[in-house]
Structures are given as C-alpha cells and as structure tokens.
C-alpha positions, 0 to 999 in steps of 0.5 A, a space after each residue: 047884597 040885595 036880590 033883584 026880583 025878576 021873572 025867569 029869563 026868556 031864551 033867545 032861541 026858543 027852538 033850542 034845548 039846554 042840556 047838562 050832564 046828559 039831562 035835558 032842560 026842564 025850565 027854570 025856578 027861583 033861587 030859594 033863601 037857603 040856596 041863596 045863602 049857600 051861593 053867597 058863602 061861596 061867592 064871599 070866599 072867592 071874592 075875598 080870595 081874589 082880593 088877597 091874591 091880588 094884594 099878594 101879587 102887588 107886594 111880591 115885587 118890593 118883597 123880592 127886592 127886599 129879600 135879595 138885599 137881605 140875602 146879599 147882606 148875609 151871603 155877601 155880594 159875590 154870592 148867587 143866592 140873593 139874585 136866585 132867590 129874588 128871581 124865583 120870588 119875582 118870576 114864579 110868585 108874582 105870576 102864580 098870585 096873579 093867576 090865582 086872583 084871576 081864577 078866583 075872580 072868574 068864580 066870584 063875578 058870575 056868582 054875583 050875577 046869579 045872586 042878583 038874578 036869582 034864577 036856577 036852571 032845572 035839568 031833569 031826566 034819566 042817565 043812559 046806562 050804555 057806555 055811549 053817554 060817557 063822552 060827556 065828562 060831567 056824566 062820568 064824574 057825577 055818576 062815579 061819585 054817586 051823585 047821579 045814577 044811571 038807568 031809568 030812575 029820574 035824575 034832577 039837578 039845578 044849575 046857576 046860569 051865569 056861573 054854571 055852578 051845581 046848586 041842587 042835586 035830586 032835591 038836595 041843596 049843595 054848595 055851588 063848588 062844582 062847575 058843570 058844562 051847559 050846552 045848547 042844541 037844536 030841538 028835532 022838528 016835531 013833525 018831520 017825514 021819514 022816507 024809506 031807504 033803497 033796499 040795497 042800502 038796507 041790506 048793506 046795514 043788515 036786516 035787524 035794523 030798521 033804517 029810514 031817513 029824514 031831512 034836517 030842520 032849519 035849527 039843526 042846520 044852524 047848529 051843524 053849521 056852528 059846529 063846523 065853525 068851531 072846528 075850523 076856527 083860527 088855531 092861534 096856539 098852533 101859529 105860536 108853536 109853529 113860530 117857535 118850531 121854525 126858529 128851532 129848526 132853523 138853529 139846528 140847520 145853521 148850528 147843528 143840534 147839540 144835546 142839553 140845551 137843544 132838548 128844550 127845542 125838541 120839546 117845542 117840536 113835539 108840542 107842535 106835532 101834537 097840536 098840528 095833529 089835533 087841528 088836522 083831525 078837527 079840520 077833516 071832521 069839519 069837512 065831513 060835517 060839511 058834506 053831511 050838511 050838503 047832503 041834507 039827510 039823517 039816517 034813522 036807526 030803529 032796533 028791535 026791542 026783542 030778542 036782545 043779543 050781544 050784537 044788538 046796539 044798546 039803544 032803541 032809536 038813533 039818528 046818524 049823519 051819513 057821511 061822517 058817521 057821527 051819531 046825531 040823536 040817541 033815544 031822543 037825546 042829542 049825541 054827547 059830542 054835540 054837547 061836549 064840543 062847545 066846551 072849547 068856547 064855553 065861558 
C-alpha cells in the first residue's frame, strides 16, 4: 500500500479541543516508517481475518445441509440428531461468522484510511491523581495496566485518527491493538469576566471555597446543546423492547402466566424496565442541562492551596453547572462526563 504524502489535516472546528484518556490534544505528527509497519501488520491481520470469516459464513450453509444428510444416514431418518446438528450449525455458526467478519472489517477499514493519511494525533498532559478522573474508562484501564501514571509527570500518547488505535505511549511505539475514545469539547473562552455571587449564596456553600460565576462561551453553548441532543435521542431499543413487552403482557392477560415458557417473557419485561429506567434518567438529566443552558451561567470554585484538610476537594479550581450540579471544568480540564458521553455515538 502506498503512503500518501499529505500535510496535517486542519480541524473543522478550531475552537474545539480533542481529548483522549484524560489528556488534551497537543497537535499532530507524521507517522514514521516504524509506526507504519506496526499499523500495517495489524491491518493485514484484520483484513485477512475478515475475509476468512466471510468465507466461513458462506460455506456453512451447504455445510449444514451436508452435515444433516450425513448424520441422517448414520442415525436414520427418524432421529432428531441430524436436524438438530444442522440447525445449530446454521443458526449459530453463520451469524457468529458474519459478526466476526464485520468486527474485523471495522478494524481493517479505518486502519487503511490511517495508513493512507499518515497522520498521528498527539495527546499530552498529566493524569489527575484524584478519583474524579475515573469516570473515563480509558483512564482507568491505562492506569491499572501501568501504561499511564497518575500525578504531575507528563504523559504522552499517539492515536491514529480514523481507527482511534493507540500507536505510541510515552515515546514507545506499540502495535495499534487497543482502541481508545477520542472526544471533542469546547475550549473555555480565553477572556471571560467572572462576577461575584451574592453573599447569602456564598455563605450557603461555606467560607472555605471562593465562588464566582461567568457566562457560557458560544462554543460551550453549542457543546451543551449537543449533549442534550444525545441524551434525548430517539430510543429505538426501548421501542423494540416495548413491543415485545406489550405482546407478552397481552398474552398473560388472555391466557394467564404459565411457568417454563413464560419465563422468557418475564425476561423481556425485566429488560424493558431496565432500559426504560436508563432512558428516564437520561431524559431527566437532559431537562436539567436545558435549565443550565437557559440560565447561561457557570459557577466557579476556587479552593485554598493550604492548609489542606480531609474535607477539602481534591482540586484547586472547578466550574459547575448550577441547576444539574454537574462538573464542567476541573483544574482547567473538561469534566470526564463531557468526554465519555460521546461514546454512545462514537464510530
């Protein structure tokens, strides 16, 4: 595969910031020959696996028919074994092969684009030592395996843009087998006025914390609007489960609930309740975020550097949405939920 000689791609939204595993974007670099070789090896493995699984799925249909015929000759036409074996191979083997082929293709195709483009996204910074950063699963996974270290030491990773595969960790090239989540958040306004809160509001929060407020920047308003849209997206899985649940409850009402086969129907009802509860919680959060958007203010927290006490928050500065009480910024970094919430729509 020939490598195309292109310059770094420009961001469509220069006011936005990229984040990955709790680290801010620090620009782009060209993929080196050694990194290209590592990515190419993973691409070839995924491409070949996708082809082999697709070929396997295509051969399982005649294989299931042939297996049923051979077992019928062995066990006789009256035996259930030939039909059972053929059905298992057909209804289990083919879907599994197709799913594995699609999964490998989802690895290979983005890697092909990355190899052609030849650009690496760089993320550099420190991982917060406090537990509030653990909302981001990538932070937890990379810290637990020792890839990244919490604290003040600078951490640096390189990620392939299209496939989101980790290719470089603290100057060391690795095979891009791990996929990480890259999120985009609005940058805080460089110049924004902060206003003092009324004395009674300050007193309600305590005297150890300095409170002020500032207005949303236009980019921040757009980001919050996009989060609300994600939270209120049409819940198609809930509609499907509602249909199954409605049929099940209707059968119970007409025929009465019987043990055994009706346990499957009870499982649909439980799945519906859990899914409905999840969407209700997302909807209520979206309504509170809408109120925050309408208020248009962020509350800024400033904690004293010394003396530290067990009750002192584990950060120096933070910004909070006043209605939903969701963190917005912590020590100059977007709160983890702003980066993680995009996983549901990530490609």
